[in-house]
C-alpha positions as CSV (number, residue, x, y, z in Angstrom):
1,M,-0.2,0.2,0.1
2,A,1.6,3.6,-1.1
3,S,2.0,6.1,1.8
4,E,3.1,9.6,2.1
5,F,6.1,11.0,3.8
6,F,5.9,14.5,4.1
7,V,9.0,16.6,4.8
8,S,9.6,20.0,4.0
9,S,12.3,22.3,6.4
10,D,15.4,23.4,5.4
11,V,17.8,22.7,7.7
12,T,21.1,24.2,8.8
13,F,23.0,22.2,11.5
14,G,25.9,22.8,13.6
15,K,28.0,25.3,15.6
16,N,27.4,29.0,14.3
17,A,24.5,28.2,12.6
18,A,22.8,31.4,13.4
19,K,25.5,33.4,11.3
20,E,23.1,32.2,8.3
21,L,20.5,34.3,9.7
22,P,21.5,37.6,7.8
23,R,21.6,35.8,4.4
24,I,18.3,33.4,4.8
25,L,16.5,36.8,5.9
26,K,18.2,38.5,3.0
27,E,16.8,35.9,0.6
28,F,13.2,36.4,1.6
29,K,13.3,40.2,1.1
30,A,12.6,40.7,4.7
31,K,11.3,44.0,5.8
32,N,9.5,43.6,8.9
33,V,11.2,40.8,11.1
34,M,9.3,39.6,14.6
35,V,11.3,37.5,16.6
36,V,9.8,35.3,19.1
37,Y,11.2,33.9,22.6
38,D,10.5,33.6,25.9
39,A,12.5,34.7,29.6
40,G,14.3,31.8,29.8
41,V,16.0,32.2,26.2
42,K,16.8,36.0,27.2
43,M,18.4,35.1,30.5
44,A,20.3,32.9,29.1
45,G,22.1,34.9,26.5
46,I,20.7,33.6,23.3
47,A,18.0,36.1,22.3
48,E,20.8,39.0,22.0
49,K,23.3,36.7,20.1
50,V,19.8,36.0,17.6
51,L,19.4,39.6,18.0
52,A,22.6,40.7,16.7
53,E,22.3,38.5,13.7
54,V,19.1,39.6,12.9
55,E,20.0,43.5,12.8
56,K,22.7,42.7,10.0
57,A,20.3,41.8,7.7
58,D,19.0,45.6,8.1
59,V,15.4,45.0,8.7
60,K,12.9,46.4,11.0
61,V,13.1,44.3,14.4
62,T,9.9,43.6,16.7
63,V,10.3,41.4,19.6
64,F,7.5,39.5,21.3
65,D,9.1,37.9,24.4
66,G,5.5,36.8,26.5
67,V,5.9,33.5,25.5
68,I,4.6,31.1,27.9
69,P,4.9,27.4,29.0
70,N,1.6,25.7,27.2
71,P,0.7,28.8,25.4
72,T,-2.5,29.8,25.3
73,N,-5.2,30.8,22.6
74,E,-4.8,34.5,24.3
75,V,-1.4,35.0,24.1
76,V,-1.6,33.8,20.3
77,E,-4.1,36.3,19.9
78,E,-2.1,38.7,21.4
79,A,0.9,38.4,19.5
80,A,-0.8,38.3,16.1
81,E,-2.5,41.5,17.0
82,I,1.2,43.0,17.6
83,A,2.4,41.3,14.0
84,Q,-0.4,42.2,12.0
85,R,0.0,46.1,13.5
86,E,3.8,46.1,12.5
87,N,3.2,44.6,8.9
88,I,5.6,41.6,9.9
89,D,6.5,39.6,6.7
90,V,9.1,37.2,8.6
91,F,8.9,35.5,11.9
92,V,12.0,33.9,13.7
93,A,11.2,31.7,16.8
94,V,13.7,30.8,19.2
95,G,13.4,28.4,22.0
96,G,11.9,25.0,22.9
97,G,8.4,24.0,21.7
98,S,6.2,26.8,23.3
99,S,8.1,29.5,21.4
100,I,8.4,27.6,18.0
101,D,4.8,26.3,18.6
102,L,3.4,30.2,19.3
103,T,5.1,31.4,16.5
104,K,3.7,28.8,13.8
105,A,0.1,29.8,15.6
106,V,0.7,33.6,15.0
107,N,1.5,32.9,11.6
108,I,-1.5,30.9,10.9
109,L,-3.5,34.3,11.7
110,M,-1.2,36.7,9.8
111,T,-3.3,34.8,6.3
112,N,-6.2,33.2,7.7
113,P,-8.9,34.9,9.7
114,G,-9.4,34.2,13.8
115,P,-10.0,32.9,16.1
116,I,-7.1,30.6,16.1
117,G,-8.8,27.7,18.1
118,Q,-11.0,27.0,14.9
119,Y,-8.0,25.6,13.2
120,G,-7.8,22.4,15.7
121,G,-7.6,19.2,14.1
122,I,-5.8,18.1,10.7
123,G,-5.7,20.3,7.7
124,L,-8.1,23.1,8.4
125,V,-5.7,26.0,7.6
126,K,-6.8,27.1,4.2
127,E,-4.2,29.8,3.1
128,S,-0.4,29.7,3.1
129,V,1.6,31.2,5.8
130,L,4.5,33.9,5.9
131,P,8.2,32.5,6.1
132,L,8.9,30.9,9.3
133,I,13.0,30.6,10.5
134,A,12.9,28.5,13.7
135,I,15.9,28.2,15.9
136,P,15.7,25.2,18.8
137,T,17.3,26.0,21.8
138,T,16.0,22.7,23.7
139,A,16.3,18.7,22.2
140,G,12.7,17.5,22.8
141,T,9.8,19.2,21.0
142,S,11.1,19.0,17.3
143,S,8.6,21.4,17.0
144,E,11.1,23.3,14.6
145,I,10.4,20.4,11.8
146,T,7.0,19.1,12.5
147,N,3.4,20.0,11.0
148,V,2.0,20.5,14.7
149,V,1.0,23.2,17.0
150,A,0.0,22.5,20.5
151,L,-1.9,25.1,22.4
152,T,-4.0,25.2,25.5
153,D,-7.9,26.5,25.6
154,T,-8.0,27.9,29.1
155,K,-11.8,28.3,28.4
156,A,-12.5,24.6,27.7
157,V,-9.7,23.7,29.9
158,C,-7.6,21.5,27.5
159,K,-4.5,21.1,25.1
160,Y,-5.5,20.7,21.1
161,V,-3.3,20.6,18.2
162,I,-3.3,22.1,15.2
163,I,-1.9,19.9,12.5
164,D,-1.0,21.1,8.7
165,N,1.5,21.0,6.1
166,K,1.1,24.6,5.7
167,I,2.9,25.6,8.8
168,V,5.7,24.0,9.0
169,A,9.0,26.4,9.5
170,D,10.7,27.4,6.0
171,K,14.1,27.1,7.7
172,V,15.7,25.3,11.0
173,I,18.8,26.6,12.2
174,A,19.8,24.1,15.0
175,D,23.0,25.1,17.0
176,P,23.8,22.7,19.5
177,E,25.3,25.4,21.4
178,F,22.4,27.2,21.9
179,T,21.3,23.7,24.3
180,K,24.0,24.2,26.5
181,T,22.3,26.6,28.9
182,M,19.6,24.2,29.5
183,P,19.3,23.0,33.2
184,A,19.5,19.3,33.9
185,G,15.7,19.2,34.7
186,V,14.9,20.9,31.6
187,T,17.3,18.5,29.2
188,A,15.7,15.7,31.7
189,A,12.1,16.7,30.7
190,T,12.8,17.6,26.6
191,G,14.6,14.4,26.2
192,M,12.1,12.3,27.5
193,D,9.4,14.1,25.1
194,A,11.8,13.1,22.6
195,I,12.1,9.8,23.6
196,T,8.0,9.7,23.7
197,H,7.9,10.6,20.2
198,A,10.3,7.8,18.8
199,V,8.4,5.2,20.9
200,E,4.7,6.3,20.0
201,S,5.5,7.1,16.1
202,Y,7.2,3.3,16.0
203,I,4.2,1.7,17.5
204,S,1.7,4.1,15.9
205,N,-1.1,2.7,13.9
206,M,-0.5,5.2,11.1
207,S,3.7,4.5,11.2
208,T,5.5,3.0,7.5
209,A,8.4,1.9,6.9
210,L,9.7,5.2,6.4
211,T,8.7,6.4,9.5
212,E,9.6,3.4,11.9
213,Y,13.2,3.7,10.4
214,H,13.4,7.6,11.9
215,S,11.6,6.6,15.1
216,I,14.0,3.7,15.9
217,K,17.6,5.9,15.0
218,A,16.0,8.5,17.1
219,L,15.3,6.2,20.0
220,Q,19.1,4.6,19.8
221,I,20.6,8.2,20.0
222,F,18.4,9.5,23.0
223,H,18.9,6.0,24.9
224,E,22.7,6.3,24.4
225,Y,23.1,10.1,25.2
226,L,20.3,11.8,27.1
227,P,21.6,10.8,30.5
228,K,25.1,12.2,29.5
229,A,23.5,15.1,28.5
230,V,21.8,15.3,32.0
231,A,24.2,14.5,34.2
232,N,27.4,17.0,32.0
233,G,25.0,20.0,30.4
234,S,28.6,20.8,28.8
235,D,29.2,17.7,26.9
236,M,28.7,19.0,23.3
237,E,28.7,15.3,21.6
238,A,26.0,14.9,23.9
239,R,24.1,18.2,23.0
240,E,24.7,18.0,19.0
241,K,23.4,13.8,19.1
242,M,20.2,14.9,21.2
243,M,19.3,17.6,18.7
244,L,20.2,15.3,15.8
245,G,17.5,12.6,17.2
246,C,15.1,15.2,17.3
247,L,15.2,16.1,13.8
248,I,15.3,12.8,13.1
249,A,12.1,11.9,15.5
250,G,10.3,14.5,14.1
251,F,10.9,13.5,10.4
252,G,8.8,10.0,11.8
253,F,6.3,11.4,14.3
254,S,5.1,14.5,12.3
255,N,4.4,11.7,9.6
256,A,3.0,8.5,12.2
257,N,1.7,10.4,14.4
258,L,1.3,10.0,18.2
259,G,-0.9,8.0,20.6
260,L,-2.2,7.3,24.6
261,V,1.0,9.0,26.3
262,H,0.5,12.6,24.4
263,G,-3.4,12.0,25.2
264,I,-3.0,11.7,28.8
265,A,0.3,14.5,28.9
266,H,-2.2,16.9,27.1
267,T,-5.1,16.6,29.9
268,L,-2.3,16.8,32.5
269,S,-0.7,19.9,31.1
270,A,-3.7,21.7,30.7
271,H,-5.1,20.8,34.2
272,F,-2.1,21.0,36.0
273,H,0.2,23.4,34.1
274,L,3.1,20.4,33.7
275,A,5.7,20.8,31.4
276,H,4.7,19.0,28.5
277,G,7.9,16.5,28.4
278,V,7.1,16.2,32.4
279,A,3.7,14.8,31.8
280,N,4.9,12.4,29.0
281,A,7.8,11.0,31.0
282,T,5.3,10.4,34.2
283,V,2.7,7.8,32.2
284,L,5.3,7.0,29.2
285,P,6.1,3.4,30.8
286,Y,3.0,2.6,31.9
287,V,1.2,3.0,28.7
288,M,4.2,1.4,27.0
289,E,3.1,-1.9,29.2
290,Y,-0.6,-1.3,28.3
291,N,0.2,-1.3,24.5
292,A,2.7,-4.2,24.9
293,D,0.1,-6.8,24.0
294,S,-1.4,-5.1,20.8
295,C,2.3,-4.7,19.4
296,P,4.5,-7.2,21.1
297,E,7.0,-7.9,17.8
298,K,7.6,-3.9,17.4
299,M,8.2,-3.4,21.7
300,V,10.8,-6.3,21.1
301,N,12.3,-4.9,18.1
302,L,12.6,-1.2,20.3
303,A,14.4,-3.1,22.8
304,K,17.0,-5.2,20.5
305,A,17.5,-1.5,19.0
306,I,18.7,0.0,22.2
307,D,20.5,-3.8,23.5
308,L,18.1,-5.0,25.8
309,P,18.7,-8.5,27.0
310,V,16.1,-10.5,24.7
311,S,15.5,-14.1,25.8
312,G,13.3,-14.9,22.9
313,D,10.3,-15.6,24.8
314,L,7.7,-12.9,23.5
315,A,5.5,-13.1,26.4
316,K,8.1,-11.2,28.6
317,D,10.7,-9.7,25.7
318,K,7.2,-7.4,25.2
319,Y,8.0,-5.8,28.6
320,L,11.6,-5.0,28.3
321,L,11.1,-1.5,26.8
322,S,8.6,-0.4,29.3
323,K,11.0,-1.6,32.2
324,E,13.8,0.3,30.6
325,L,11.7,3.3,30.3
326,L,11.1,3.7,33.8
327,K,14.9,3.0,34.8
328,M,15.4,6.2,32.2
329,T,12.9,8.2,34.2
330,K,14.3,7.8,37.2
331,T,17.9,8.2,36.2
332,V,17.4,11.4,34.8
333,G,15.1,12.4,37.9
334,I,12.0,12.7,36.4
335,K,9.1,13.2,39.2
336,T,5.9,11.0,39.7
337,L,2.5,12.4,39.7
338,S,2.0,12.7,43.4
339,E,5.4,14.4,43.3
340,L,4.2,17.0,41.0
341,G,1.1,17.7,43.1
342,V,-1.5,15.0,41.0
343,E,-4.0,13.4,43.2
344,E,-6.3,10.2,43.2
345,K,-9.1,11.9,43.5
346,D,-8.2,13.9,40.1
347,F,-8.0,10.8,37.9
348,E,-11.6,10.2,36.9
349,M,-11.6,13.7,35.7
350,I,-8.0,13.4,34.0
351,A,-9.5,10.1,32.7
352,E,-12.8,11.5,31.1
353,D,-10.8,14.2,29.2
354,V,-8.3,11.8,27.9
355,L,-10.8,10.1,25.8
356,K,-11.7,13.0,24.2
357,E,-8.4,13.0,22.7
358,P,-8.1,12.8,19.1
359,V,-4.6,11.2,19.4
360,L,-6.2,8.0,21.1
361,G,-7.4,7.2,17.4
362,F,-3.3,6.4,16.6
363,N,-2.9,4.3,19.5
364,P,-2.0,0.8,18.6
365,K,-4.4,-0.3,21.1
366,Q,-7.8,0.6,20.4
367,G,-10.8,0.9,22.7
368,V,-8.9,2.7,25.4
369,T,-11.5,2.9,28.3
370,K,-11.9,4.9,31.4
371,E,-10.8,2.2,33.5
372,D,-7.8,1.8,31.6
373,V,-6.6,5.5,31.6
374,I,-6.9,5.6,35.8
375,S,-5.3,2.3,36.0
376,I,-2.1,4.0,34.4
377,L,-2.4,6.8,36.0
378,K,-2.5,5.1,39.4
379,K,0.9,3.4,39.2
380,A,2.4,6.7,37.8
381,L,1.4,8.0,40.7
């Protein structure tokens, strides 16, 4: 059966990659540029370096530095109003998934009418968007090369996604040096997010030979280098490998989609304001345990890929991956749900919202019930 594999972004990868910004802006014939980032990027000194390069292109620069974790519809609308007023013609998004996702969303509203919430779903963006340059400063979300935006609807108290090939960044500038200032906790959370992308896309019921190749290669990289990057943030080999792995994983999951881990994580983030990577990591091992019966051979393939001791007994080996992922979350310091302030009394409400998540349609094990979700949450507590 034929399958589509969509790849769009032009990637510049490596040390001092940001020095290509003036050339790229001139190629786009930019006049009014909006640079988007959050307080952390500013504090790390990265924003200053990027702005210095943007100014070399002799353009008018507008800064939006009001990015928040799990960006909301309201913040998107606020930034879009500024961008429209300033006649922005090119965007530069600097940061992790929140900064890049927010910029993608703002870009939608430059050529499509608001409100932003109406584009939640797949392929609902009608008009092409403006040029966007993404400069990741974390190694986790892969937002810089995916066709996905994740936003929070504060009125409905839910996290939703916009999926559309029109919104992919035109250019990616990936400099591992920009991830060097990430604290160990952020490195761990974003890294576990990346592992979730690799694993969920590999077992997705939408996976293909092309997506599986990217997913499994990314997992191999993350398994080896995430603990090293967490233990020593100055290990530039580990930083470079993690950033490379995120690009590879992004090519896989933006085509294969994700599953139940993300369904639970979206709900946890919406209700408890957990960082997306942390929310994924808390339940990842237990969802993989839950899914093992539906795709045992794939679970064993993933275990073999990271050199786990496979015995040949499928009934046992299908759980090797989930056990290793639990070990990894502990190694890199991911907290449990109870440590993050989530209580068992919240589980029924969480489970009811999880069942509304569209990503469940891509999960290998179908027919997820409220009781299934509550069982997973209890293990993660």
